[in-house]
N, C-alpha and C positions, 0 to 999 in steps of 0.2 A: 851474154847476149850482145848482138851487134845492132846498133841503132844508126839510122841515116837521117841527115838534115839537108834536104835539097834547097837550092835557091828558089824562092817564090817567083813564078813567072807570070802570074796574072797581072794585067796592067795596074801599076801604082799600088801593088801590095808590097809595102816596105817592111812588114814585120818578118820575123824569123821564127821557125818552129821551136828552137831552143836557144836560150841565151848562154853565154859562157858559164854562168853560174849553174845552169841546169846541166850542161855538159860535164862540169866539174863534179857534180853530185853523182852522175852516172859512172864516170870513170873511177871515182873513189870507191864505188860499189863493185868495181871489177869488170865493168862493161866497156866495150869498144864503141866509140862514136865516130862515124864518118860525117864530116861537114863539107859540103861543096864550097870551094873557094868563092868568096864574095857573098855568101849567103846572109851574113850579118851586116853588110855595109849599109843597107837602107835604114837599119836600126841603130847605126853608130858603133857596131862591133867589128873590129878589124880581125882579119884572119889570124894574126899573131896572138890575139887574146884567146882564140879557140885553141891554138897550138899549145899555148902555155898551160892550159888546163887538161891537156892530154888528148885532145881531138886529133883525129887523123884526117888531114885535108885531102880531098879528092878534087879532080879538075874537070869533071864532066857530070851532067845530071844522071847519066846512065850508071855511073859508079855509085852516086849517092842513093840511087833507087835500088840497084840490083845487088850490091854487095851486102847490105844489112838484111836482117830478118824483120826489123821493125822500122818503118819510115814515119817520121814526125814532121808534119806540115802545119801551115795555117789555113790556107785556102784550098778549096776542092781542086783536084787535078784538072788541068786543061786537056783538050783532045790530044795534043802533042805528047802529053805525059802518059797517056793510056798505054803507049808502046812499051813503057817500063814496067808495067804490071806483070808479076810472075809469082803470085802466091804469097806475097809479103803480108804482114800486118800493117795497116795504115791508120794513123790517127790524124784527123783534120776536121775543120768545119766543112761538112759535106752538103748540108741543105738539100737532101735528096728529094724532098717534096716538090722543089721547083727546079732542080737541076735537069740538064739535058738527059733524056732517056739513054743516050749513048754512054754516059758515065755508069749508070746502073748496069748496063749490059757488059761493059768492059770489066767492071769489078767482078761480076758473076763469071764471065768467061775465063778470066785469069785466076779464079779462085782466091781473090784477095779478101782477107779478113779485115773489113773496114769498120772503124769506130768513128762515129760522128760525135765530135766534141759537144755539139749543141744538144745531143740526146742523152748524154750521161746524166743520170738523175738519181739523187739520193732518196732514201725511203720517205723522207719528209716532204717530197715533191719538189725540192729545189734542184737547180741545175748548176753544180759547182764550177764547171769549166766555163759555161756560158756567162755566169754571174759577173766576173770582173770585166769581161768584154762589154757587157751591157752597162756596167757602171761607167766605163770610159765613154761609151756612146752618149749616155744620158748627160754626163757632165760637160760634154762638148756641145750639147744642144744650144745653149744660149750664145756660145761663141759663133756657131754657124748661123743661127737665126738672126742674131744681132747684126752680123755683117751684112746679111741679105736685106735687112730692113733699112740699111743706110741708103741715102739718096743715090749715091754715085756707084754703088757696087754692081748693079745689074743694069744694062742698057738695052733699049729697044733697038731693032735693026736700023732705024733711021737716026740713031745716035742720042735720042733724048734719054734722060735718067729714068730707070724703071723702079728703083727702090722706093718703098713707101715713105721713107724719111722719118722714122720713129725711133726714139731712144727707148730701149727696153724698160728702164726704170723711171722714165719721165724726169721732170724737174719740178720744183715748187710752182704751182699754178698750171702745170701741164700734166695730164694724166699719163700713167705708165702704159706700156703695151698690154694688150689682152692676149694671154697665151692659153691655148686649149690643148690638153694632152689626152690622147686616147690610149688608155692602158695605165694601170697603177702598179705594174710590176717593177722589176729592177731598173729598166731603162726609164720608164715613166716616173718612178719615184725619185731617181737621181736627177732627172731633168727638172722636176718640180722644185726640188731643193735648190738647184743651181739657178733657176729663173727667179725664185723668191729672193735669193741672195743678192740679185741685181735690182730688186725692187719691182719686178713685173707683177701684174695681177694674173693669178694662175687658177685655172679650172681643170680638174682631172675627172675623166669619165672612165668607168670600168663596169663590166657586167657583174663582177664579184663584189658584193657590198662589204664583205669582211676585209678585202684589200683596201677599199676606200676608208673604212674605219681605222685600219692600222696606219694608213698614210696620214690621215687627219690627226691622229694622236702623235705620230712621229714628228709632224711639222707644226704641232701646237695650234691646230685649227686655223692656220693662215692660208689654206687653200680652199677653194670652193670644190665640193665633190658632188658628182651626179651619176646616177645609173646610166649605163650606155645604151639606152633605148634609142630606136631610130629617130623619134621626135626630139629627144634631148640632144643627140648628136647634131641634128639639123639646126636646132636653135643655137647651140653653142658655137658651131662653126661659122654661122652667119655673122657673128660679131668678133671673130678671131682676127687679130693681127698676125699671129703665129699659130699654126696647127702642127702638133707633133704626133706622128703615128708611132705608137710603141706597143703594138699588139703582137703577141706571140702565142701560137698554139702548137705544142710539141708535135713534130713529125708531120704537120699539115701545112697547107697553104694558109696564109693569113686571111681572115675574112675581110671582105670589102665593106667597111663601115661608112665610108664617105662616098656618095655617088657623084657623078659628073654634075648633076643638077645642084647638089650642095656646094660643090666647088664654084660653080657659076654664080651662086648667090653670095659668095664670100666677098669681103671688102676688096676693092681693086688693089692690086699689087701686094696683097697679103702673102705670107710665106708658109709653104708646107714643107716640113722636113719629115719624110716617111722612112723611119728607121726599120719598118717592117718589110722593106723592099727585098731583103735577102730571103724572105719567105713569100714573095709575090706582091707585097704591098697591101696596105689597108685602105688606100684611096684609089678610086677607079681611074683617075687620070695619071697615076704614077707609072713611071717606067724607069728601069735602071739607068743610072748615069755613072760617070767616072770622076775621079779626082781631077783629071785634066779638063773635063767639060761637065761640071757637076750640076748645072742649073738649066732649066728650060721654063718657058712660060706657057701655061695652058689655061684657057678660060680667064685670062687676065690675072692669074695667080702664079707666083714664083714657086717652082718645085725644086727641091733638093732631094735626090733619091740615090745616093751612093751606098752600095751594099756594104763595103768594108770601111766604114767611117773610122774605126780605131787606127787604121793605117795612117791617119793624119798625125798621130802621135806614136809613131812606130816603136820607139824605144820603151815608152811606158807600156804600150800594148804588148810588146814581146815579153817584158818582165812579168806583167800580170798573167799572161797565158802560161808561161813557164812555171810560175808559182803554184798554179792550181793543177797543171797537167803532170808535173814531176812525180807526185806520189803514185799516180797510176803507172807511169813509165817504170818507176822503181819496182813496183809490184810485178809488172809484166817481166822485167828483167830478172827478178828473183825467182819467180815461179814458172815463167814461161807463159805465153799468151793463153793457151787453153785452160790451164789451171787458174790463171788470174781471172778469166771470165767466169769460171765456175764459182770461184770463191767470192768475187766482188759483184754484188747485184747492181750497184750503180754503174759500174763499167759495162756489165752485161747489157744493161738497157741501152747503151750507146751503140751496140752492135747493129750493123746493117747486114741483114742475112737474106739470102735468096729464099723466097717463099715458093709454094707449089707452082705458081704461075710464072716463076722466073724473075719477077720484079724484085727490087731491093726495097726493104722496108726497115723502119726502126725496130730494133730488137725488143722483146717484151721483158718485163722485170721478173 
């Protein structure tokens, strides 16, 4: 089987679809891997590293896309990349619930067999490829929020400091920051643990009581847990120095749990980090930002809404993604895409397939 690894072209997406270790595993299994020159540079992998493990370097995106039968990416294709579609099998984070309809149409028209990494789901309900990416995002949460709480980090247009000026863990005689996390899944759980490690006061809300119970046990009762009712969300956000949006509904837009009125009632210069933004965002005032310009102020509250947060640590993110995607790629290489989809229910659930109306949806299990 021939695999292709194009360079990521979305702004500030520094991860790569396969690390040299992943390419090595595929070539040892007898497969041919085309890697676009420079694809690994953002993650710290030189072209020579890929060449040494048997990759065949190509020097245009067209070659990386059109020569192989299977294309391995991180981010969903841009409009410019649609021109390279020609019936390949594509694996990437597609987020079709909020992606431009043009992507769905392009995939359908070119008969691309698309697998959305975020929709690959095991029988126990877990998302094995999404999991490590969510872990990375959750563990970055206090680094991001802590810097935005600093007095000098964010400035108003007239030049005065905008940061709230709070240390997450406080000091003796000064209380720690109040952190509210919406969602007790992988992102929320990892964020809660990371914030606790820095001494913050953490409250986690989720509609699933079993998740709250599991998180409470895992963290030794050190977090406050609440059901995510509208009233509870309203009360919790009003006292938050940091609000973390960590809501994920498979294959759907994230529900808006925090209204503009709730944001308006938050503490001045509080921080919102909406990790749900790649699914549309769970805060009404959220809108996608970039690593170059990650922050905006709305209703007096600092918002950070970057969809591809793990690209901040591209090397770790690329290794984590390769570790979990590689078994699926090896299975596809061994059996061929169609047979692999028939045999592997988790992989089949990640399929984005045209329905009767012609739209692209997450494949059923």
